[in-house]
C-alpha positions as CSV (number, residue, x, y, z in Angstrom):
1,M,2.7,15.4,-21.0
2,I,5.8,15.0,-18.0
3,V,6.8,11.4,-17.4
4,V,7.8,10.7,-13.8
5,T,10.1,7.6,-13.3
6,G,10.2,6.5,-9.2
7,A,6.9,8.0,-9.0
8,T,5.7,6.1,-6.0
9,G,8.5,7.0,-3.7
10,N,9.5,9.6,-1.7
11,I,10.2,12.0,-4.4
12,G,8.2,10.9,-7.1
13,R,4.9,11.0,-5.1
14,P,4.7,14.6,-4.2
15,L,6.5,15.5,-7.6
16,T,3.8,13.9,-9.5
17,R,1.3,15.6,-7.3
18,A,2.9,18.8,-7.6
19,L,2.9,18.6,-11.4
20,A,-0.8,17.5,-11.4
21,D,-1.6,20.5,-9.3
22,A,-0.2,22.9,-11.5
23,G,-2.3,21.3,-14.6
24,Q,0.3,19.4,-16.2
25,R,-0.7,16.1,-17.9
26,V,1.6,13.2,-16.1
27,T,2.3,9.8,-16.4
28,A,3.4,8.2,-13.5
29,V,6.1,5.4,-13.9
30,S,6.8,2.8,-11.3
31,R,7.3,-0.9,-11.4
32,H,4.0,-2.3,-9.8
33,A,0.8,-0.9,-9.8
34,A,0.1,2.1,-7.5
35,A,-2.5,4.9,-6.7
36,V,-1.7,8.1,-8.1
37,P,-3.7,11.2,-8.4
38,D,-6.9,12.0,-10.0
39,G,-6.0,12.8,-13.7
40,V,-2.8,11.1,-13.6
41,R,-1.7,8.2,-15.9
42,H,0.0,5.2,-14.3
43,V,2.1,2.7,-16.3
44,A,4.1,0.2,-14.5
45,A,7.2,-0.3,-16.3
46,D,10.7,-1.6,-15.6
47,L,13.6,0.9,-16.2
48,A,16.0,-2.0,-16.7
49,D,14.5,-2.4,-19.8
50,P,15.0,0.7,-21.6
51,A,13.1,-0.1,-25.0
52,G,10.0,-1.1,-23.0
53,L,9.8,2.8,-21.9
54,Q,9.8,4.2,-25.3
55,P,5.9,3.8,-25.6
56,V,5.2,5.4,-22.5
57,L,7.5,8.4,-23.5
58,A,6.0,8.8,-26.9
59,G,4.5,12.5,-26.6
60,A,6.1,13.6,-23.6
61,K,8.1,17.2,-23.3
62,A,9.9,16.4,-20.2
63,L,11.1,13.3,-18.0
64,F,12.0,13.3,-14.6
65,L,14.6,10.3,-14.3
66,L,15.1,8.7,-11.1
67,L,17.4,5.0,-10.9
68,S,16.3,2.3,-9.0
69,G,19.0,0.7,-6.9
70,D,20.1,-1.9,-9.3
71,L,20.5,0.7,-11.9
72,H,23.4,2.2,-9.9
73,A,25.1,-1.1,-10.4
74,P,28.7,-1.3,-12.1
75,D,27.0,-3.5,-15.0
76,A,24.0,-1.4,-15.4
77,R,23.3,0.6,-18.5
78,P,21.1,3.5,-17.6
79,A,22.6,5.9,-20.1
80,D,20.2,3.9,-22.8
81,L,17.2,5.6,-20.8
82,I,18.9,8.9,-22.2
83,R,19.0,7.7,-25.5
84,V,15.5,6.1,-25.5
85,A,14.1,9.7,-24.3
86,E,15.8,11.7,-27.4
87,A,14.6,8.9,-29.6
88,A,11.0,9.4,-28.5
89,G,11.2,13.3,-28.7
90,V,11.6,14.2,-25.2
91,R,12.8,17.8,-25.1
92,R,13.9,18.2,-21.5
93,V,15.1,15.6,-18.8
94,V,15.6,16.3,-15.0
95,L,18.1,13.9,-13.8
96,L,18.2,12.7,-10.1
97,S,21.8,12.1,-9.3
98,T,23.7,12.4,-6.0
99,Q,26.0,14.6,-4.4
100,G,28.5,11.8,-4.4
101,A,28.9,12.1,-8.4
102,A,31.1,15.3,-7.4
103,T,32.4,15.0,-3.7
104,R,33.5,11.2,-4.3
105,P,33.4,10.4,-8.4
106,L,35.8,7.0,-8.0
107,G,33.3,5.6,-5.7
108,A,32.1,2.0,-7.4
109,T,28.4,3.4,-7.8
110,R,29.2,7.2,-8.5
111,V,31.0,6.2,-11.5
112,V,28.1,4.8,-13.0
113,M,26.1,8.0,-12.2
114,R,29.0,10.4,-13.2
115,A,28.8,8.5,-16.5
116,L,25.1,8.9,-16.8
117,E,25.4,12.8,-16.3
118,D,28.2,13.2,-19.0
119,T,25.6,11.4,-21.3
120,L,22.8,13.7,-20.1
121,R,25.1,16.7,-21.1
122,E,26.2,15.6,-24.2
123,S,22.8,14.7,-25.6
124,G,20.9,17.0,-27.7
125,L,18.4,17.3,-24.8
126,E,17.6,20.4,-22.3
127,W,18.9,19.0,-19.1
128,V,18.8,19.7,-15.4
129,I,21.1,17.6,-12.8
130,L,20.0,17.4,-9.1
131,R,22.6,16.1,-6.5
132,P,20.9,15.7,-3.2
133,G,22.7,14.6,0.0
134,G,21.2,12.0,2.4
135,F,17.6,12.2,2.6
136,A,15.9,12.7,5.7
137,S,13.3,10.0,4.4
138,N,16.4,7.3,5.1
139,T,15.2,7.4,9.0
140,L,12.6,5.4,7.7
141,W,14.7,2.5,8.1
142,W,14.7,3.3,11.9
143,A,10.8,3.3,12.2
144,E,10.2,-0.6,12.8
145,S,12.7,-0.5,15.8
146,I,11.5,2.4,17.4
147,R,7.9,1.5,17.0
148,R,8.7,-2.1,18.7
149,R,11.4,-1.3,21.0
150,G,11.6,2.6,21.4
151,V,15.2,2.4,20.0
152,V,17.2,3.7,16.7
153,A,20.0,1.6,15.7
154,A,22.4,3.6,13.1
155,P,26.4,4.0,12.8
156,F,28.4,7.2,13.6
157,G,26.0,8.5,15.8
158,D,27.7,11.6,16.1
159,V,28.7,12.4,12.4
160,G,26.4,15.1,11.4
161,L,25.3,16.0,7.7
162,P,22.8,18.4,6.2
163,I,20.4,15.9,5.1
164,V,17.6,17.0,3.0
165,D,13.6,16.9,2.9
166,P,12.5,14.9,-0.2
167,A,9.7,17.1,-0.5
168,D,12.3,20.1,-1.2
169,I,13.8,17.8,-3.7
170,A,10.1,17.2,-5.3
171,E,9.4,20.8,-5.4
172,V,12.6,21.8,-7.0
173,A,12.4,19.1,-9.3
174,A,9.0,20.6,-10.5
175,A,10.5,24.1,-10.9
176,C,13.3,22.5,-13.1
177,L,10.6,20.7,-15.4
178,L,8.2,23.6,-15.7
179,E,10.9,26.8,-16.0
180,D,13.1,27.2,-18.8
181,R,15.7,29.3,-16.6
182,H,17.3,25.9,-14.9
183,S,18.3,24.5,-18.3
184,G,22.0,23.5,-18.0
185,A,21.9,23.7,-14.5
186,V,23.5,21.5,-11.5
187,H,21.9,22.1,-8.4
188,T,23.2,20.4,-5.1
189,L,20.5,20.2,-2.6
190,T,20.9,19.9,1.0
191,G,19.0,20.6,4.3
192,P,19.6,23.6,6.4
193,E,21.8,22.5,9.1
194,V,24.2,19.6,9.7
195,I,22.5,17.0,12.4
196,T,23.7,14.0,13.7
197,P,21.9,10.6,13.7
198,R,21.8,11.1,17.5
199,E,20.2,14.6,17.1
200,Q,17.5,13.1,14.6
201,T,16.8,10.7,17.2
202,E,16.1,13.5,19.6
203,A,13.8,14.9,17.1
204,L,11.9,12.0,16.4
205,A,11.4,11.3,20.3
206,A,10.3,14.9,20.3
207,A,7.7,14.7,17.4
208,L,6.3,11.5,19.1
209,G,6.3,12.7,22.5
210,T,8.1,9.7,24.0
211,P,11.6,8.8,24.9
212,V,13.7,7.0,21.8
213,R,17.1,5.6,22.7
214,F,19.9,5.6,20.6
215,H,22.5,2.5,19.8
216,E,25.2,2.9,17.8
217,L,26.0,-0.1,15.4
218,T,29.4,-0.9,13.9
219,R,29.9,-0.2,10.1
220,E,30.1,-4.0,9.5
221,E,26.6,-4.3,11.7
222,A,25.1,-1.5,9.3
223,K,26.4,-2.7,6.0
224,A,24.8,-5.9,6.6
225,G,21.5,-4.3,7.2
226,M,21.8,-2.1,4.1
227,A,22.8,-4.7,2.0
228,L,19.2,-6.4,2.0
229,S,17.7,-3.5,0.1
230,M,20.6,-2.1,-1.9
231,P,23.6,-3.3,-3.7
232,A,26.8,-4.1,-1.4
233,E,29.0,-1.4,-3.4
234,L,26.1,1.2,-3.1
235,A,26.1,0.5,1.1
236,D,29.8,0.8,1.1
237,D,29.8,4.2,-0.6
238,T,27.0,5.5,1.7
239,L,28.6,4.2,5.0
240,T,31.8,5.9,3.9
241,I,30.1,9.2,3.4
242,L,28.1,8.7,6.5
243,G,31.3,8.0,8.6
244,A,33.8,10.6,7.3
245,P,32.1,13.4,5.1
246,N,34.6,15.5,3.3
247,P,34.5,19.5,3.6
248,A,31.6,19.6,0.5
249,E,29.7,17.0,1.9
250,L,29.4,19.2,5.2
251,A,28.5,22.3,3.1
252,I,25.0,24.1,3.3
253,S,23.9,24.5,-0.2
254,P,22.1,27.7,-1.4
255,D,20.5,26.0,-4.3
256,I,17.3,25.1,-2.7
257,E,16.3,28.7,-1.6
258,N,17.9,30.1,-4.8
259,V,15.3,27.7,-6.8
260,L,12.2,28.0,-4.7
261,G,12.6,31.5,-3.0
262,R,12.4,30.1,0.6
263,A,15.0,28.0,3.1
264,P,15.2,24.5,2.8
265,R,12.8,22.8,5.7
266,R,14.6,21.4,9.0
267,F,14.6,17.6,9.9
268,A,12.6,18.6,13.1
269,E,9.7,19.4,10.3
270,W,10.0,16.2,8.3
271,A,9.5,14.2,11.5
272,S,6.5,16.0,12.8
273,R,5.1,15.9,9.1
274,N,5.9,12.2,9.2
275,V,5.6,11.0,12.8
276,A,2.8,8.4,12.2
277,A,5.4,6.2,10.5
278,F,6.9,5.7,13.3
279,R,3.8,5.0,15.8
280,D,2.4,1.8,17.1
């Protein structure tokens, strides 16, 4: 059995489906009740209570570990999840980390993730660490303003990053859960192109077939909006990367192609696949 945490999100949902399609027994874990593919067991559990996860992990051979936003806070104890997995007899953990653990290791929320990576490395488990950059699906934050006003409001309109399609992350995660050859690997996951918010807006407009205007927010305006759905420290760290990416964050990684044997998907492909989310 393979346990997938964050199973109803942009990565967990396609990952759960891919594993089920591959004939694996899968337990999907999320905080709330949710629909899952046929044959998949769903369990509602809160990762902030690691002990509560132990019965879920009984009999599992592998775990995909994705932390919810509150577990990125400086006072969180996500390392307890690794210890619970080891005690439950899990053999392999694939951890969804972040590129910032390498490129910005001293950021407040990156320190937490870097410590979790170290705990996993030092455990007796087989492990794989995935470090994606920014997600294409973060543009879903713009959906309501596009639907209502035909506007994207975002900071740093002309600063680009090689954002990654969550479907690619899910496919890489599935390969790492199923294939022994990835044990001990750290994969940096990016898209195939550096693309700015203004260019993303143009791609969404093309997918929609209607004009979409770009409005640039100040950093302060953007932080106020982001802090409604994530810890303020994580919002600050994220905005620092969005506004002034360093050379490592601008680099296009070969790891998706090395794992999957194909190039990562472009943002325009993600936009076309998800265009319904931006329509009235």
